[in-house]
N, C-alpha and C positions, 0 to 999 in steps of 0.2 A: 395695445402693443403685444405682438405675438412672440411666442417662443420660437426661435429659429430652427424648427424641426423640419420645415418644408424646404423649398428652394432658397438657396443663398446666392445672391448675385455678388460675385467678387469682381471688383474693378481694379485693373492694374495695367500699366502701360510698359511693363518690363517683364523679362523672363523670370525675374526673381520671384514673382508671385505664383509661378507654375507649380513648384513643389508644395506650396501651401494649399493650392486648389486640390491637388492629388490627396494630400493628407486629410483634408476636410471631407472629400467625397469618400475616401476609404473608411471614414469613421461613421458612415451612415447617412450623411446629408446629401441632398442634391445640390450640385454647384453649377451655376451658369457663369462661366468665366467671360467677362466682358472687357474688351480692350479696344482702344482706338488705333492700335498698332497692328497692321496686317502681318508683320514679321512675327510678332509675339503669338498671334493666333495660329500661325502655321507651325511654330515651334511646339505649341501645346499638343498638336495632333501627331507630330512625328516623334515616336518613342526613342528616348535615349536614357539608359540607366542612370547616368550621372546627373541628369536633369530631373527626371521624374521620380527616381529613388524608390521605385517599387518594381517587382517582377513584371515582365511584359504581359503575363496572363492577367494580372490584376488590372493593369492599365487598360487592356483591351476590354475586360469585363465592365469596367466603369463606363466606357463609351457605349458598349452594346446595350447595357441596361438603362442608359440615359441618365446615369448618376452624375456624369460630367459632360457638359456641353460647352461650346465656345462660340462667341459671336462678336462682331465688330459694330453691332447696332445697339448702342447704349440705351436708347429710348425704349426699344422693344424688351431688352433685358430687364430694365428697371420696372417694367410693368408686370414682371413675373412674380415679384416678391416684395414683402415689406421689410426684409432683412438685407441690408447692403453692407458689404465688407470691402473697404478700400485698403490695398496693401502696398501702394507705391510710396516710397520714402520721400520726405520733404527735407532732405538734409544734403548739403553740398553747396554749390555756388548759387547765386541769385536766380540764375536761369532755371535750375532744377527745382527750386522752391516755387517759383512762379508757375512752372509746369504743373505741379500738384495743385496749386491754388486754382489754376484754370481748369483742371480736371474736376474739381468740386463745382466750378461754375457750370460745367457741362452737365453734371449729375443733377444739380439742384432743381431745375425746372421739371424734371421727370419723377421726382420723389413724391410718392402718394402719402396722404395723411396717415397718422398712426404707424409710422415707419421707425425702424431701429437702424441707425447708421453707426457702424463700428469702424473706427480708423485704427489699423494695425500698422503704423509706420513711425519712423523716427522723425522728430521735428525739433527745430530750435525752439527754445522757450518763447511762448507768445504766438506761435503759429496756429494753435488750435483756436485761439480767440479770433484770428483772422479768418479761419475756415468757417467758424460759426457766423461771423459777419457776412461772409459770402453766401452761406446757405440762407440766412435771414433775408438777404437782398434779392437773391435770384429764385428762391423756391416759392416765395409768397405764402409760406406756411409759418406757423408759430413754433419757434425752436423751443424745445422743452415740453411742448404739448403735442404738436402734430409730428415733430421729428425729435427723437431722443438720440443725442450724440454721445458716443462712448469712445474713449481712447484706451487702447490696450498695448502692452508690450508686444513688439513684432513676433508673430507666430513662428518665424524662421530663426529667431534668436534663441540659442540654447542657454538660457539663463536659469538660475535656480529659483528666481522669483518672477511672477507675472503680475503686472499691475493692471487693474481694471479701474478706469477713472470715468465717472459720470456724475453730474450734479443730481441726477435722478437715481435714487436708491433702487427702485424697482428695475430700471434698465440695467444698472450695474449687476444686480443679482441674476438677471436673465442671461447677460453676457457671461457671467461667471459659470453658470450652468452649461452654456454653450461650449466654452473652452475647456471644460472639465474632461472632454474627450481627448484632449491633447496635453493638458497640464494637471497635475494633482491638485485637488481643491486646497490642500494645506499650503501650496505654494502661491496661491492667489492672494493679492493684497488689494483691498478696495480703497478708493480715494475719491474725493469730490472736487478737487481743484486742478485744472489742467496744467498750469505752469509747473507746479511741483512734480506732477506725473511725467511731464516732458523731460525735465532734468533728471528725474530718477531713472527713466528708461535709458538715457545717455550714459549714466553712471553704471547701470547694470551691464551694458555692452562693454564699456571701457574696462570695468573691473575684470570681466571675463578675459579680455585681451591681455591685460597685465599678468594675471595669474597664469595664463597659458604660456606666455613667454618665459616667465621666471621658472615655472615648475619644469618645463621641458628642458631648459638649460641645466637646471640643478640635477634632474634625474639622470641626464646623460653623464654629468660629472661623477655622480655617485656610482653609476654603473662601472666607470673606469677604475674605481678603487674597491671593486668587488663587494659592494653593499647589497644585501638581500632586499631588493626593492619591494618585493611583495610584503615582507614583514614590516618594512619601514612605513609603507603606505597604510597598512592595516593599523599599525600603532598610532600613527598621526591622524587617522581617519581622513586622509587626503585621497584624491583621485589623480591618477596619472593623466597628464594632458596627452592627447593623441597627435597634436600637430602644432607647429609654428606656422601660422597660416596668413596668407594675404587675403583673408576673408573680406569681401567687399563691405559687409555690414560693419565689421570692426574698424576697417580702414576708414570708412566714411565717418564714423563717430570720432576716431582719433584725430583725423584731419580737422574736423569741426572744433573739437575741444581745444586742440593746440592753437587754432586760429583765434579762439575766444578766450585764451588763457587769462587775459587781463580781467575778465568778468567772473572767472570761476576759481575755486580754491587752488592754491599754489601746488598742492600735491598732485594735481592732474598733470603737471608738467613732467612728471615721472614717465609719462607715456612716450616722451621723446626718446627714452632709452630703449624702446622696443626695437628700433632699427639696429641700434648698436648691439643689442642682445642677439638679434637674429644673425648678425655678421659673426659674432663670437661663437654662436652655436655651429655655424657652418665651418668655421675654422677648427673647432673642436672635432667635428665629424671628420673633416679632412685629415687631421692629425691621426685620429684613431684608424682610419682606413689605410693610411701610409704604413702604420705599424703592422696591420694585418697583411698588407701586400708584401711587405718586406719578409714577414714570416713565411708567406706562401712561396715567395721566390726562392727561399733557401731550399725548399723542397722541389724546386724546378717546375713549379706550377703557377699558372695565372690565377688570380682571384676572379671568380665569376660572380657578377652582380646582376640582379634583376631589378630594374627601375620601373616602377609603376607610375605613370604620369597622367595628370589630368589634362594637360595641354602640351602641344608640341614645343612651345616656348620654354617649357620646363627642362628641356634638354640642355639649355644654356646653364641652368642651375647645376645640373649634373657635371658640366665641364668645370665648374668652380670647385666641386667637391672631389671629383675622381681624378687621379693622376692619369697621364696619357699612356704610361707604360705599366705593364704588369696587371692590367685589368681587362677582362672581357665583359662587355656590357650588353645585356639583352633588354630592350625597351618594350614595355607593354602599355597599352592605353587602358584607362580605367573602365571604359565601356566594354572593352574586350574581356577584361577580368571579371567584371560584374556578370556578364553573360555566361561565362563559364561556371561561375558560382551558382547562378540561378538554374543552370542546366544540370547541376549536381555532378559535374566532372570531378573525379577524385583528386587529380593533381592539377592545380591551376598554374603553378610555377614549376619548370623543369627540375628534376631531382638533383641535378648536378650543380645547382646554384649555391654559392657560399653565403650570400648576403642579399637581403631584400631591402630596397629603399623605396619608401612610399612618399611620393611628392604630390600631395593633394590636400585640398581643404577638407576639413572634417565633414562638412555638409555635402560634399560631392561624392562620398563613398559610403555605402551602407554599412551598418554595424555587422551584418551577416558576412560581408566580404572581409572586413577587418578581422573578424574572428577566424575566418577561413585562412587568411594569411598568417595569423598568429599560430594556428595549428601547423601550417606547413613550415613555419620558421623553426619549429622544434626539431625538424628533421635535417636542417642545414647546419653547416659547420659553425657559424657564428650564433645561430639560434635566436635571433631577435630581429625586430623590424625597427629601422630608424625612420621616424615620421618627421617630415620637414614641413 
């Protein structure tokens, strides 16, 4: 079994795996992104800041140096390496789960002996057992001897803990060393039974979603009563959430857990409140904006708002929040803003704006851009960003 320092074959049938491929390649590995989906292959090659999440210069360099390649030929790709990383999630309806199982059926015949197969996806409990059964049937190799299978917390999940699960202690430690490029070693938890690890991964994602919803709402309320949030956060050792998000990963987990609530602890039904919390948050934002607009109108001025959107459909969200009168709205696309930040432009948002509203999932905007927007927010009238 080899340390995955050479080429890693990453298999995914969705665009969700693209940022992971970029992250791994940027960390010094050679990544061959293998997909059976022509659209996904084309998206990997076409640079978009919100999808690739690195400056274009780095993206171009990875391709020119051969650190990142893409292919739709699974058989040829799997011949390149003994390290295979599968990042498609097996969570959702029966069709989506079967799609992932079928993906492993396609992979199995082309896996070579002494390979390390890492699955970085969300799964209902028991799915890993089914995957191993498929590998055992279609690969004609000895699972545990010729193929070492490891389950890890999805690399695109921003959790405080990363689980590495494998019945093989040596394989688990090799994978731990591999992911140390993205996750602090102190955050890695080793385990040896798949069902527990599958449930733990779901809880990690669910916990993150609940905390984000509650903390964002609470912080907004505290802001209205003039609490010094910086001091409060420092005192409590908490971190401010940056978004109430329709994060596909969180949404996938929440939908699954709610549908399976009869089999899981009752406290997980608290996640039903997230939709209600989001609505309350929007109502609170709308009320705050009405106050600001009323104040601005007394001075005979319209409130100027800069809305930075991830998708065109987010404009509908702005219609919920923003009144139709007394507001002048300027819309910006995230890719447009990211490009300006990467180009080092001094002012990303016009100086005359009174408020910045960021409507984006946290994983769709770089930390560098968020910091830049926070800096610019210091120069505007309201002086902060509302993240939705």
